[in-house]
N, C-alpha and C positions, 0 to 999 in steps of 0.2 A: 819658911826660912827667909824668903826675900823681904817680907814685911819686917822681920826682926833686923835684918841688915840695913834696911832703909831707915828704921827707927834709930839704930845706932849711928848711922851717918848723920841724921838730923840732930841727934844729941851732941855729936862731936862738933857740928857747925854751931850749935846753940850755946856751947860752953863759953865761947868768947864774948857773947853779947852782954852779959852782966858786967864784965870788965870795961867794955866800951861805955855802958851806961854810967858806971861809977866815974869814969874819966870825964864824961860830959858834964856830970853834975858838979864835980870838984873844979874842973878847969874854967867853967863859965865862959868858954871861948869856943869858936868854931875852928880854930887852928888844928890841922891834922884831920879834919872831917871833910867829906865830900858829899854834898847834898845829892848829886846825881847818883853816886854809889849807893847811898841809903835808899833812894827811891827805886833804884833797880833791884835791890835786895827785897824791898817791900813788894814790888811787882812779882818777883820770882816766887816768894813765899805765898803770895795770893794765888798765883797760878797753880802752885802745888796743892793748896787747899781745895781749889775748884776741881782740879784733877781727881783728888781723893774723894770728893763728894759725888762727882759724876760716876766714878768707879763704884762707889757704895750704892748709888741708885741703880746702876746697871746690874751689878752682881748680887746685891742684897747683903754683901759681906762687909762689915765695918772693919777697917784696919787702923791700928793705933798710930801709925805715922802722922795721920791728920792732926792728932792732938799735939804732937811735937811741932808740926808746921805752925799751928795756931800760937803755941807758946813762943816760938822763935819770932813769928810775925809781930806779936805784941811787944816783944823787946825792941825790935827794929823800929816799930812805929813810935815807941817811947823815945828812942834815940833820935829819931827824926824830929819829934816835937821838941826835944831838948836842943837840937840844932837851931830851931827857930827862936827858942828862948834865949839861947846864948848869942845869937845874932842880934837880938833886941838889946841885950845887956851890952854888947860891944858898941852898938850904935849910941846908947845912952852914955856910955863911958867916953866915947869919942866926942859927943856933943858937950859934955861937961868939961873935958880937957880943952876943947877949942874955945869955950867961953872964958876960960881962966886967963 
């Protein structure tokens, strides 16, 4: 039961990430984004995955929340990469404007 509840909690957290990714792609801007926040979330999901893998090794029982942790982490990593892309776009735009 606890594994089911943990999975549901992780799905609830993960539902928001696709919206954040879409916003990052469309906005082509870092406004409203915090790199520190994204990196902390990346770290948290990574810790969750390591915890689940250690738990699996110790008990021999695979639990499904690890799959959701991996999916969520992949979306946050994508959003983090988009942050750097958008930062580069902003820099190029600023350089173009200042040359004009």
